[in-house]
N, C-alpha and C positions, 0 to 999 in steps of 0.2 A: 587244504583249508587253513587260511591265514588267521592268526589271532590278532585282533585289533583293540586298541585302547578305548575306542568309542563304545565297545561292548559294555564297559563299566558305566559309561554315561547313559546309555540306553536303559540299563538296570535302574539307575537313580531316577530317571524320568518315570519309568514304569511303577516304581515303588513310592512315588511322591504322594502325599495325602490328598492333594487336589490335582487331578489329571488335566493337562492341557494338550492341545495338539502339538506335535513335534515336527520341527522343520530341520532337516539335515542339509547343509549347504556345502559347497566346495566345487572344485574344478571337475571336469569330466575324467572318467577312468580312474578314480581314486577309491572306489569301492563302496559308495554310498548305498546304491540299490542292493548290493549283495549283503551288506551288514544289516540293513533293515529286514530283508527277507529272512536271513538266518535268525535274527532275534525274534521275528514274528512267529516263525515256525516253532520256536521253543516256548513261547508264552501265550499263544492264542490257538484256540481250536479251529477258528476260521479266519482267513486272510483274503480280503478282496483287494486286488491290485488293479489300479487303473492308470495306464500309461498314456499321456496326452500326445506323445510323438507316434507311438505305434497305432493309436486309435484317436486321431485328431477330432473325430466326430463327438467324442465324449465331452469336449469343451462346451457343446450346446446345452449340457445339463446345467451349466451355470451362466448361460448367456443373458438371462433376464433375472431380476430380483425374485427370489422365491424363499419361502420359509423352510425350516428344517424338515418338516413333515413332507412337503412336496419334493424336496431334493432327495430325501431318503427313499421315497417311493420310486423315484426314477433310478436311483442307484441300485435298488433291488432288481430292476429289470435288466441291468447290464452287468451286475456282479457275477463273478464266476464261482461263488460260494454262497450258502445261506447267510444272511445277516442276523446273527443271534445276539441279542442284547447281552452285554457283559462278557462275551466270549469272542468278539470279532474286532480285528484291526482293519480299518479301511486305509489303504496306502495309495496316495496320489503321487505318481512319479512323473518326472519331467514337467514340473508345474510352471516352468518358464513359458510353456505353450498355452497356459490357461490362467491368466491374471485374475479372473473372477473367482477362482476357488478360494482366494485369500479372504474375500469379503464373506463368503459363505461359511468359512471355518468358525467364525464367532457363533453363528446360530447352531451349527452342528455340535460344537462343544457344549453349548448351553443345553442342548437336547439331552446329552449325557448317556445315551444308550450304547455308543460305540467309542472306540479309541481311534485316533487319526494320526497318521504320519505323512509327511510331505517331503519330497526330495526334488532337487533340480540343479541344473548347472547354469552358469552365467547370470545368477540372480543379482549380482552386484551391478550389472549393466542392463539387464533385460527386465527385471522385476523389482525395481526399487520399492514399490508399494508393498511388497510382501513383508517388509519390516515395519509396516505401519499398523499392524493388527494390534488392538488394545492389549495392554499388559494384562496377563492373567489368562489369555486364551491360547497363546502359542509360545512354546519354548524353542530356542534355536541352538543347534550344535554345529560348529564349524568342523569340517573334516579335511584332512590333508593326506598326502602320500605317506607311506610307512616311514616312521622315523627309524633311527638306528637301533633303538631298543626293540621295536617291533620286528625289524629285519633279523635281529639276533634270535628272537623267538622262532622265526621261520627256520633258523639254522640250529634249532634244538638247544639253544642257550637258555637255561632256566632263570627264574626270577631271583634266585639267591645271588647270582653274579652281579646283577644291577643293584641289589640291596647292599652288597659289599662295596660297590663303587660309590653309592650314596654315602655310606659310612666313611669311606676314605676321604671324600670331598668334604664332608661335614667336619671330620677331625683333622683335615689337612695333612694326611699321612699318605705315604706312597702305596701304590698298588703292587701286589705280588708281580715280579718281573715276568714270570711265565704267562700269567693272565694278561698282563699289559701287552706283551708281544702278540699273543693270540688275538686279542681284540683289535690291535692295529691291523693285523692281517684281514680280519673280518671287515674292518672299516674300509680298507682299500677295495675289497669286493663290493661293499655297499656303494662306494663312489662310482663304480662302473654300472652295477645293476640298478641302483636307485631304489625308490620306494613305490613305484607304480605297481599295484597288486598283480596285474597280468604279467609283468616282467619278472617280479619276484617269484610268483607261482611257477612260471616256466622254468626259472633257474633252479628252484627246489626240485622240480620233477626230473629235469634232464641235465642240469649242470651246464647248459650251453649259454655262453656269453653271446654268441652270434644270434641265437634266437631272441634273447632279451633285447639286443640292439634292434632287431627287426620290429619287435613290439614297440619299442621307444619311438622309432621313426614313424610307425603307423599312428601313434598317439599324437605326435606333432602334426602329422597330416590332418588328423581330425580337428586339432586346434585351429589349423589354418582354414579348414572348411567352415568352422564356426564363425571365424572372422568374416568370411564371405557371406554367410547366411544372416548373421545377427548385427554386424556393424553397419553403420550408415555407408551407403554406396560411395560417397565422396571420401570416406576415411579408410576404406579397406586396404588400399595399396600402402598407405603409410603405416598402418597397424601391422600388416604382414612384414614390412621392412624392419620395423622396430623389433618384432619378435625374432626375426632371423638374424638380426645384428647382435643379439645379446651375447653369444659366445665370443665373438671377436672384440666387442667392447669390454668384456670382463678381462680380456688379455692385455688391455692397455695398462700402462704403468699405474695410473691412478684409478682405473676401473670405472671412471665416471662416464656417463653416457654423453656422446657427442652428437648434437642435433644436426650438424652440417652434413653428416653422412646420409641422412634421410633425404633432405632437400635443402640445398644451400640458400635458397631464397626465403625459406620460412623461418620464423622465430619460434621460440618455445611456446608462446601464447597460442599460436595456431596449431601446435601439436599436442598441447597439454591434455586434451580430451582423449587423444589416441593412446597416450601412456596410461591414462586412467582406465581406459577400456580393458587393457591387458591385466592390470592389477585387479580391477573389479570383477573380471571373468575368472580370477583365481589362477591364471596360467603364468603370472609373473609376480615377483616380489620386489618392492621398491624400498630402498634405504635413502633417506633424505639428509642432506648436509645441514648442520646447525651452526649458528654464529658462535655459540658458546656451549661447552659441555656441562651445562648445569640445568637444574629443574626450573620451570617445566620445559622439556625439550621441544614440545610442539610449538611453543611460542617463538622460538628462534629458528624454526625450520625454513630453509630456503627452497621454495617450491621448484625452482628451475635447475637445481643442482642435485643430482641423485645417481645412485647406482641401480641397475636393474638386473635381477636374477631370474632364472627359471624356477618354477614351483617345485621342480624335482631335480636333484643333482644328476641322476641317471640320464635325464634328457639332455643335460649339458654335456656330460662325458660322451653320450651317444652321438654328439655332433662332431666329435674329433675323429681323426683317422683311427683305424683298427689298431695300428701299432701303438699309438698313444694310449688307447684304452688298455692294451695288453701291458704296457709299462706301468700304468696306474695299478692294474690288478696285481702286478708283481711287486709293487712298492719300490719301483726303480728310483733311487735317490737322485738321479740326474734330471728327473722330471720337475717342472715348475708346477707345484700343486696349488699355488696361490689362489687362482680364480676358482678352482674346484673346491678347495677347503672353504672358501668364503661362501660359495653357493650353498654348500652343505650346512654351514653354520647359520646362514640366513634362513634356510628351510627349517631347521630345528627350532630356532628362536621364534619364528613366526608361529609354528605349531604349538608353542608354549604360551601364546597370547601376547608376546612382546611386539610393540611397534619398533621399527628399525630406523636408526639414524646413524650418521657418521660425522666425523669432525676433521677438517683439513685446514691447517693454519701454517703459514710460512714461519711463524715464530715458534710454534710448539710441535709441529709435525702432524701426521695423520693417524687418527684412531679408526680402525676398520669398522667398528660398530659402537654405538651407544644405545643402551636400552634403559628404560625406567620401570622399576617394579611398582607394585601397588602401594608400597609405603613411600613412594616418591623418591626412592634412592636411585641415583644415576650410576649405572655400571659401565665403565669404559672397558672395551674388549679389543684385544689385538689377536689376530690369527696368524700363526707362524708355521710355515711349511718346512723350514730347514732346521739345522742344528743350532743356529745362532738365535735361538728363541729368547735368550736373556738380553738381547739388544732391543730395547723398546723405549726409545727416547720420548715418543709422544705420551705414553702412559706416565713415565717419570715426570715429564714436564707438567701435565695437568694435575697430577696428584700433589705436586709441590705448590700449586696455587690454592691458598687457603680460601679465597673467595668462591671457589667452585664447590667446596664442601663435599669432596669425593673421599669416601672411606677406603675403597679398595679397587685395584685394577685386576683384570683377568687376562692371562695369556694362555691361549689354547694352541697346542701343536703336537709334535711327536713325543713331547716330554712326559715324564711321570708327574705325580702330584707332589708339590712342595710349595713352600711359602718363603718369601724373602721380603721383609718389611711389609709394605702395603700391597704387594703383588702376589697373587696366587697363580701358580703354574698348574696346568691340568692337561691331560690328553684331549685331543680334539674330539674324540668319540664321547667325551663326558659333557659336552656343551648342553645337551638336552637335559641334564640334571640341574641346570641353573634354574632356580625356582623363581617364578613370578609371584612372590609372596603377597 
């Protein structure tokens, strides 16, 4: 039984003074259905679950406009439990198969007798209208694979360890060396196992990396099947090619995606929607190049220059040879961790609500990531996999430009916590503690 951070978010939704319907979004196989079921079992006497993939005929309940009374009467006929006002959660799963349920939610929430949760995959590409429900009727939670802290929970690492890490980062003081070494060992394990719940749970139960890799490959097969089922027929081949090229493209020196490897005759404009499909489906993460490392980053984004990452670092490492995965697991210093570290950092930052950018200039060098917090502070980030982590010309160059108004740069790597001038050094496993304030 894996502990997830979304549990606290579900509690906040449940305890809100005015209840809305709840929509949990995210890619397949990240634990959405499991988390809702577990929460529902703890907080409701009755749970009516309706899955639109397992029972596609349920979509007919919402096929024509009906009022709440009519819909609820029909739901009573198909529910697997009594619908008791004030004690029942009605859970609509795989809602990408039933677009009409979104329209009905407003009326059902207004009726007020029951609570409602919705979940689905590919909502960013298949159900864009699900985000058009009037404010006040539906709350939305984005869910991701397990981050490193959640993975550590599965390895019996308690909250006090990460509380200590937060204090060390806040005070800019070093972490106890024994704890630092132990967490780096766990981080190497996380880079191989990743954050897909099925892979983590399998590893917790039997300690088998081989079993986890089999699960990872099955998840990627399912993602490819989704492309075949949900993407437009004329786009499927390109989307699959893009997805399969991510590991090799991240191994390029600049890690920027090269369009010619997909189809030499096509320009980016013809492929843009294919990249968007993968990001919208939640199976890939994009970081876009910007003209300048200053606020607002979105204004200087270059749409056709970007890096593409997998939504889970374990899926990336699972694409490599078994020997490479074993070397990563053992922390072999001869391995180039660059692409693996960057994928893990992209995954952590995305789960914290950051939009990802990067900066590449012939004059100043390349910054691996740029993010902007809610106070509009731009945070330049470099990810270092080797011992030469104090060589960071790009950060030094941009911090020296007063016009950019950058207060601090961050270097994440194998190092301990320290600060020199405007640069904060921190272990790569602490990137998830970077607050989107």
